[in-house]
MDTraj code that builds the backbone (N, CA, C; nanometers):
import mdtraj as md
import numpy as np

residues = "UNK UNK UNK UNK UNK UNK UNK UNK UNK UNK UNK UNK UNK UNK UNK UNK UNK UNK UNK UNK UNK UNK UNK UNK UNK UNK UNK UNK UNK UNK UNK UNK UNK UNK UNK UNK UNK UNK UNK UNK UNK UNK UNK UNK UNK UNK UNK UNK UNK UNK UNK UNK UNK UNK UNK UNK UNK UNK UNK UNK UNK UNK UNK UNK UNK UNK UNK UNK UNK UNK UNK UNK UNK UNK UNK UNK UNK UNK UNK UNK".split()
xyz = np.array([
    [-3.0393, 2.6293, 0.0099],
    [-2.9579, 2.5119, -0.0150],
    [-2.9064, 2.4586, 0.1200],
    [-2.9247, 2.3291, 0.1453],
    [-2.8775, 2.2735, 0.2715],
    [-2.7253, 2.2771, 0.2799],
    [-2.6757, 2.3068, 0.3983],
    [-2.5320, 2.3106, 0.4207],
    [-2.4844, 2.1730, 0.4649],
    [-2.3693, 2.1294, 0.4126],
    [-2.3130, 2.0000, 0.4509],
    [-2.2625, 2.0071, 0.5929],
    [-2.2960, 1.9072, 0.6713],
    [-2.2455, 1.8947, 0.8077],
    [-2.1621, 1.7677, 0.8148],
    [-2.0343, 1.7801, 0.8521],
    [-1.9500, 1.6602, 0.8574],
    [-1.9976, 1.5632, 0.9649],
    [-1.9914, 1.4373, 0.9320],
    [-2.0318, 1.3305, 1.0234],
    [-1.9122, 1.2947, 1.1114],
    [-1.9032, 1.3606, 1.2255],
    [-1.7925, 1.3409, 1.3189],
    [-1.8447, 1.2784, 1.4474],
    [-1.7534, 1.2201, 1.5225],
    [-1.7908, 1.1496, 1.6457],
    [-1.8122, 1.2462, 1.7610],
    [-1.9135, 1.2159, 1.8412],
    [-1.9352, 1.2845, 1.9679],
    [-1.8749, 1.1961, 2.0762],
    [-1.7866, 1.2536, 2.1540],
    [-1.7235, 1.1764, 2.2610],
    [-1.7910, 1.2096, 2.3921],
    [-1.8042, 1.1158, 2.4815],
    [-1.7417, 0.9838, 2.4860],
    [-1.8271, 0.8716, 2.4268],
    [-1.9406, 0.9041, 2.3668],
    [-2.0297, 0.7977, 2.3167],
    [-1.9838, 0.7380, 2.1844],
    [-1.9042, 0.8120, 2.1089],
    [-1.8601, 0.7693, 1.9762],
    [-1.9790, 0.7408, 1.8852],
    [-2.0789, 0.8298, 1.8936],
    [-2.1935, 0.8273, 1.8025],
    [-2.1784, 0.9498, 1.7127],
    [-2.2310, 0.9404, 1.5923],
    [-2.2212, 1.0501, 1.4970],
    [-2.3022, 1.1706, 1.5455],
    [-2.2425, 1.2879, 1.5393],
    [-2.3107, 1.4105, 1.5808],
    [-2.4245, 1.4484, 1.4874],
    [-2.4233, 1.3993, 1.3650],
    [-2.5254, 1.4356, 1.2678],
    [-2.6389, 1.3337, 1.2643],
    [-2.6056, 1.2067, 1.2471],
    [-2.7096, 1.1056, 1.2272],
    [-2.7336, 1.0172, 1.3494],
    [-2.6448, 1.0210, 1.4470],
    [-2.6619, 0.9437, 1.5694],
    [-2.6195, 0.7983, 1.5613],
    [-2.5726, 0.7546, 1.4456],
    [-2.5280, 0.6155, 1.4295],
    [-2.3918, 0.5960, 1.4963],
    [-2.3581, 0.4707, 1.5231],
    [-2.2251, 0.4394, 1.5754],
    [-2.1216, 0.4932, 1.4761],
    [-2.0231, 0.5647, 1.5290],
    [-1.9217, 0.6237, 1.4423],
    [-1.8052, 0.5278, 1.4247],
    [-1.7513, 0.5110, 1.3061],
    [-1.7816, 0.5868, 1.1862],
    [-1.9078, 0.5367, 1.1168],
    [-2.0002, 0.6288, 1.0945],
    [-2.1244, 0.5962, 1.0250],
    [-2.0950, 0.5843, 0.8755],
    [-2.1940, 0.5487, 0.7976],
    [-2.1738, 0.5307, 0.6525],
    [-2.1237, 0.6583, 0.5858],
    [-2.1820, 0.7716, 0.6228],
    [-2.1400, 0.8985, 0.5621],
    [-1.9959, 0.9323, 0.5999],
    [-1.9574, 0.9059, 0.7243],
    [-1.8193, 0.9313, 0.7675],
    [-1.7230, 0.8400, 0.6918],
    [-1.7605, 0.7147, 0.6735],
    [-1.6744, 0.6214, 0.6000],
    [-1.6507, 0.6699, 0.4576],
    [-1.7570, 0.7115, 0.3908],
    [-1.7423, 0.7611, 0.2532],
    [-1.6533, 0.8848, 0.2486],
    [-1.6738, 0.9759, 0.3424],
    [-1.5927, 1.0974, 0.3464],
    [-1.4463, 1.0643, 0.3729],
    [-1.4212, 0.9741, 0.4659],
    [-1.2834, 0.9360, 0.4985],
    [-1.2156, 0.8651, 0.3814],
    [-1.2886, 0.7772, 0.3135],
    [-1.2311, 0.7102, 0.1969],
    [-1.1943, 0.8113, 0.0890],
    [-1.2770, 0.9125, 0.0719],
    [-1.2464, 1.0172, -0.0247],
    [-1.1269, 1.1016, 0.0178],
    [-1.1246, 1.1389, 0.1441],
    [-1.0173, 1.2224, 0.1961],
    [-0.8817, 1.1515, 0.1910],
    [-0.8826, 1.0218, 0.2155],
    [-0.7582, 0.9440, 0.2202],
    [-0.7423, 0.8538, 0.0975],
    [-0.8038, 0.8894, -0.0131],
    [-0.8008, 0.8035, -0.1326],
    [-0.6597, 0.7781, -0.1843],
    [-0.5678, 0.8683, -0.1542],
    [-0.4298, 0.8525, -0.2007],
    [-0.3456, 0.7669, -0.1071],
    [-0.3931, 0.7422, 0.0161],
    [-0.3131, 0.6652, 0.1107],
    [-0.4008, 0.5907, 0.2105],
    [-0.4280, 0.4665, 0.1771],
    [-0.5062, 0.3823, 0.2678],
    [-0.4304, 0.3596, 0.3976],
    [-0.2977, 0.3543, 0.3907],
    [-0.2168, 0.3371, 0.5109],
    [-0.2376, 0.4545, 0.6067],
    [-0.2370, 0.5761, 0.5550],
    [-0.2597, 0.6936, 0.6397],
    [-0.3986, 0.6883, 0.7028],
    [-0.4982, 0.6428, 0.6281],
    [-0.6335, 0.6290, 0.6832],
    [-0.6334, 0.5298, 0.7984],
    [-0.5677, 0.4168, 0.7816],
    [-0.5646, 0.3164, 0.8871],
    [-0.4891, 0.3661, 1.0102],
    [-0.3848, 0.4442, 0.9909],
    [-0.3132, 0.5026, 1.1050],
    [-0.4048, 0.6001, 1.1788],
    [-0.4741, 0.6839, 1.1051],
    [-0.5686, 0.7790, 1.1658],
    [-0.6772, 0.7051, 1.2437],
    [-0.7360, 0.6040, 1.1811],
    [-0.8418, 0.5277, 1.2481],
    [-0.7878, 0.4521, 1.3691],
    [-0.6657, 0.4027, 1.3611],
    [-0.6048, 0.3348, 1.4747],
    [-0.5859, 0.4278, 1.5932],
    [-0.5511, 0.5521, 1.5662],
    [-0.5381, 0.6521, 1.6720],
    [-0.6736, 0.6772, 1.7381],
    [-0.7766, 0.6923, 1.6564],
    [-0.9114, 0.7126, 1.7119],
    [-0.9591, 0.5887, 1.7863],
    [-0.9240, 0.4716, 1.7362],
    [-0.9596, 0.3470, 1.8037],
    [-0.9013, 0.3445, 1.9446],
    [-0.7767, 0.3848, 1.9600],
    [-0.7144, 0.3869, 2.0922],
    [-0.7907, 0.4787, 2.1869],
    [-0.8365, 0.5933, 2.1371],
    [-0.9154, 0.6845, 2.2190],
    [-1.0514, 0.6242, 2.2533],
    [-1.1140, 0.5603, 2.1552],
    [-1.2455, 0.4988, 2.1778],
    [-1.2368, 0.3838, 2.2773],
    [-1.1264, 0.3114, 2.2753],
    [-1.1090, 0.2019, 2.3715],
    [-1.1156, 0.2535, 2.5145],
    [-1.0580, 0.3700, 2.5383],
    [-1.0633, 0.4301, 2.6709],
    [-1.2063, 0.4703, 2.7062],
    [-1.2740, 0.5346, 2.6135],
    [-1.4093, 0.5840, 2.6390],
    [-1.5133, 0.4730, 2.6493],
    [-1.4956, 0.3660, 2.5737],
    [-1.6000, 0.2630, 2.5630],
    [-1.5631, 0.1296, 2.6263],
    [-1.4574, 0.1252, 2.7040],
    [-1.4087, -0.0004, 2.7609],
    [-1.5162, -0.0767, 2.8374],
    [-1.6033, -0.0079, 2.9051],
    [-1.7071, -0.0742, 2.9845],
    [-1.8261, -0.1199, 2.9010],
    [-1.8309, -0.0800, 2.7731],
    [-1.9493, -0.1057, 2.6915],
    [-1.9297, -0.2040, 2.5771],
    [-1.8049, -0.2365, 2.5454],
    [-1.7794, -0.3244, 2.4310],
    [-1.6420, -0.3897, 2.4470],
    [-1.6087, -0.4759, 2.3540],
    [-1.4787, -0.5428, 2.3597],
    [-1.3795, -0.4747, 2.2647],
    [-1.2519, -0.4880, 2.2926],
    [-1.1526, -0.4335, 2.1996],
    [-1.1683, -0.4906, 2.0584],
    [-1.1997, -0.6184, 2.0478],
    [-1.2158, -0.6801, 1.9152],
    [-1.3331, -0.6180, 1.8390],
    [-1.4428, -0.5930, 1.9078],
    [-1.5591, -0.5328, 1.8421],
    [-1.5280, -0.3913, 1.7951],
    [-1.4571, -0.3160, 1.8771],
    [-1.4201, -0.1803, 1.8365],
    [-1.3212, -0.1820, 1.7211],
    [-1.2257, -0.2725, 1.7241],
    [-1.1302, -0.2820, 1.6142],
    [-1.2031, -0.3123, 1.4841],
    [-1.2998, -0.4006, 1.4892],
    [-1.3778, -0.4315, 1.3699],
    [-1.4546, -0.3079, 1.3226],
    [-1.5191, -0.2406, 1.4141],
    [-1.5979, -0.1204, 1.3821],
    [-1.5122, -0.0106, 1.3201],
    [-1.3927, 0.0106, 1.3736],
    [-1.3089, 0.1205, 1.3276],
    [-1.2211, 0.0860, 1.2084],
    [-1.1797, -0.0404, 1.1950],
    [-1.0772, -0.0721, 1.0956],
    [-1.1191, -0.1651, 0.9824],
    [-1.2074, -0.2589, 1.0092],
    [-1.2368, -0.3627, 0.9090],
    [-1.2838, -0.3059, 0.7757],
    [-1.3681, -0.2067, 0.7789],
    [-1.4225, -0.1491, 0.6553],
    [-1.3164, -0.0754, 0.5743],
    [-1.2088, -0.0300, 0.6386],
    [-1.1092, 0.0525, 0.5709],
    [-0.9930, -0.0246, 0.5137],
    [-0.9848, -0.1518, 0.5466],
    [-0.8737, -0.2334, 0.4942],
    [-0.8910, -0.2534, 0.3443],
    [-0.7811, -0.2461, 0.2704],
    [-0.7923, -0.2736, 0.1271],
    [-0.8302, -0.4191, 0.1031],
    [-0.9077, -0.4385, -0.0006],
    [-0.9509, -0.5752, -0.0363],
    [-0.8634, -0.6265, -0.1498],
    [-0.8257, -0.7524, -0.1391],
    [-0.7480, -0.8153, -0.2462],
    [-0.8397, -0.8426, -0.3648],
    [-0.7822, -0.8346, -0.4801],
    [-0.8571, -0.8736, -0.5985],
    [-0.8759, -0.7656, -0.6884],
])
top = md.Topology()
chain = top.add_chain()
for i, resn in enumerate(residues, 1):
    res = top.add_residue(resn, chain, resSeq=i)
    for name in ("N", "CA", "C"):
        top.add_atom(name, md.element.get_by_symbol(name[0]), res)
traj = md.Trajectory(xyz[None], top)
């Protein structure tokens, strides 16, 4: 039986250690949504902390706006 490997970021590249996609990858997003299902605010605080770290590591490779979108946009609650 295959063992589950968590999709976590490799620093300083911020790519997934399992699938190699930009982190948070799809699997990481699903896991985080499940882990923080009781508090979207706590998830956004956690992601904001990681975003601050990623800004330091990736400053030469992307813009703050692009990283904010990558780390936070998918996790915001949707109206409706």
